[in-house]
C-alpha positions in Angstrom: -20.0 19.2 -4.7 -18.2 21.7 -2.5 -14.5 22.7 -2.3 -13.7 19.4 -0.5 -14.3 17.5 -3.8 -11.6 16.8 -6.4 -11.4 14.9 -9.7 -8.3 12.9 -10.1 -6.5 11.9 -13.2 -8.3 8.5 -13.2 -11.6 10.3 -13.1 -12.4 9.3 -9.6 -14.1 11.6 -7.1 -12.9 12.1 -3.6 -15.0 13.9 -1.0 -15.0 14.5 2.8 -18.5 15.5 3.7 -19.5 16.3 7.3 -23.1 15.9 8.4 -24.8 17.2 11.4 -26.9 14.3 12.6 -29.8 16.0 14.3 -31.5 12.8 15.5 -28.5 12.0 17.7 -27.2 15.6 18.3 -24.0 14.4 16.7 -21.7 14.6 13.7 -20.4 12.3 11.0 -17.5 12.8 8.8 -16.7 10.4 5.9 -13.6 10.1 3.6 -15.1 8.9 0.3 -13.4 7.6 -2.8 -16.0 7.3 -5.6 -15.2 5.5 -8.8 -17.4 4.9 -11.9 -18.8 1.7 -10.3 -17.3 1.4 -6.8 -17.2 3.3 -3.6 -14.9 3.0 -0.6 -15.4 5.1 2.6 -14.1 5.3 6.1 -15.6 7.6 8.7 -16.5 8.4 12.3 -19.7 9.3 14.0 -20.0 10.9 17.4 -23.5 10.8 18.9 -24.8 12.5 22.1 -28.4 11.3 22.3 -30.1 9.2 23.5 -26.8 8.1 25.0 -23.2 8.9 23.9 -21.4 6.6 21.5 -18.7 6.7 18.8 -18.7 4.7 15.6 -15.7 4.1 13.3 -16.5 2.4 10.0 -15.0 1.3 6.7 -17.2 0.4 3.7 -15.9 -1.3 0.6 -18.1 -2.0 -2.4 -17.6 -4.2 -5.4 -18.6 -3.5 -8.9 -22.1 -1.9 -9.2 -21.7 -0.3 -5.8 -22.7 -3.6 -4.1 -21.5 -4.1 -0.5 -18.4 -6.2 -0.2 -17.5 -5.5 3.4 -18.6 -3.2 6.2 -16.4 -3.1 9.4 -17.7 -1.1 12.3 -16.4 -0.4 15.8 -18.9 1.1 18.3 -17.8 2.6 21.6 -20.1 3.5 24.5 -19.1 4.6 28.0 -19.3 1.0 29.1 -18.7 -1.3 26.1 -16.8 -1.6 22.8 -18.3 -3.7 20.0 -17.1 -4.7 16.6 -18.9 -5.9 13.5 -17.4 -7.6 10.4 -20.2 -7.7 7.8 -19.3 -9.4 4.5 -21.0 -10.3 1.2 -19.4 -12.8 -1.1 -19.6 -11.3 -4.6 -19.6 -14.7 -6.2 -22.3 -16.4 -4.2 -24.2 -13.4 -2.8 -24.0 -15.0 0.7 -23.7 -12.8 3.7 -21.9 -13.4 7.0 -21.8 -11.5 10.3 -18.5 -12.0 12.2 -18.0 -15.2 10.2 -21.4 -16.6 10.8 -23.6 -17.2 7.7 -26.7 -15.1 7.5 -29.1 -16.7 4.9 -31.9 -14.3 5.9 -29.9 -11.6 4.1 -29.7 -13.5 0.8 -30.8 -11.3 -2.0 -29.5 -8.1 -0.4 -26.9 -6.1 -2.3 -26.3 -3.3 0.2 -25.7 -2.7 3.9 -27.4 0.2 5.6 -25.7 1.7 8.6 -28.3 3.1 11.0 -28.5 6.9 11.3 -25.8 7.4 8.7 -26.4 9.3 5.5 -23.5 7.6 3.8 -25.2 4.3 3.0 -28.1 5.9 1.2 -25.7 6.5 -1.7 -24.7 3.1 -3.2 -28.3 1.9 -4.2 -29.0 5.4 -5.6 -25.8 5.3 -7.7 -26.3 1.7 -8.9 -29.7 2.7 -10.5 -28.8 6.3 -11.3 -31.8 7.5 -9.3 -30.2 10.9 -8.7 -30.1 11.4 -12.5 -33.5 10.4 -13.7 -36.9 8.8 -13.1 -37.2 5.4 -11.5 -38.3 3.4 -8.5 -36.4 0.5 -7.0 -37.2 -1.9 -4.2 -34.4 -3.4 -2.0 -33.6 -5.8 0.7 -30.9 -4.3 3.0 -28.6 -5.6 5.7 -29.5 -2.9 8.2 -27.1 -2.3 11.0 -28.7 -1.1 14.2 -26.6 1.3 16.3 -24.9 1.3 18.7 -25.4 -2.4 19.4 -24.5 -3.4 15.8 -27.2 -6.0 15.4 -27.8 -6.8 11.7 -31.4 -7.3 10.5 -33.1 -7.5 7.1 -34.9 -4.4 6.0 -37.1 -3.7 3.0 -36.7 -0.3 1.5 -37.7 1.6 -1.6 -36.0 4.5 -3.4 -38.0 6.7 -5.8 -36.7 9.5 -8.0 -39.0 12.6 -7.5 -37.3 15.4 -9.4 -34.0 16.8 -10.7 -33.1 20.4 -9.8 -31.5 23.0 -12.1 -28.3 23.0 -10.0 -27.7 19.3 -10.7 -29.1 18.1 -7.3 -32.0 15.7 -7.0 -34.7 14.7 -4.6 -35.2 11.0 -4.0 -37.8 9.5 -1.7 -36.7 6.9 0.8 -39.4 4.6 2.2 -39.2 1.8 4.8 -42.5 0.5 6.1 -44.7 3.5 7.1 -41.7 5.8 7.2 -40.6 8.0 4.3 -38.2 11.0 3.8 -37.4 13.0 0.7 -33.6 13.1 0.5 -31.8 16.0 -1.3 -28.8 14.5 -3.1 -25.9 16.3 -4.7 -24.8 15.7 -8.3 -22.6 12.7 -7.1 -25.5 11.1 -5.2 -24.3 12.0 -1.8 -26.8 13.2 0.8 -27.0 17.0 1.2 -30.1 16.9 3.4 -32.0 14.1 5.0 -35.0 15.8 6.7 -35.3 14.8 10.4 -32.0 12.9 10.4 -29.0 14.9 9.0 -27.8 17.7 6.8 -24.5 18.5 5.3 -22.5 21.2 6.9 -21.4 23.8 4.3 
């Protein structure tokens, strides 16, 4: 990764990537603590299109990079909304603001709309940035900026490993697909049509 990445004594990675989110004419910065099997991150997104909004979020995962909790606050010129999305690690049951969501049963990950951050946990869990493989997922997809949560079927496929340690992984959802360029830690460097990391 770049100069904003550091290895600590406990062999954890910390990173502060900033992405230019082209789809919203905005920016996202995330403070990430990446362990061998867990990830925590808090960040902010500022979007200008199609209408201005801010997002503040915190993601906590359990063992295997599975979502434990995602808390999001969305601010528009007229409203402020919050989302408390949780997954019980023992039962696998999800709740949205305390209300059970059985339609999300079987999902292991949340996916924050228009954010490159949440592509990373499923990739890391299956090491798709390191070698061949294809995995199918049910995601708890968070629509922005209204923060509605809906089930989403997605597929990640390892396409190739680059000599510099980066990898290309294809993301597919329905008829849509994009070939993501990931760095050696599985963080998005370039998401064509959506976002790219600012050097």
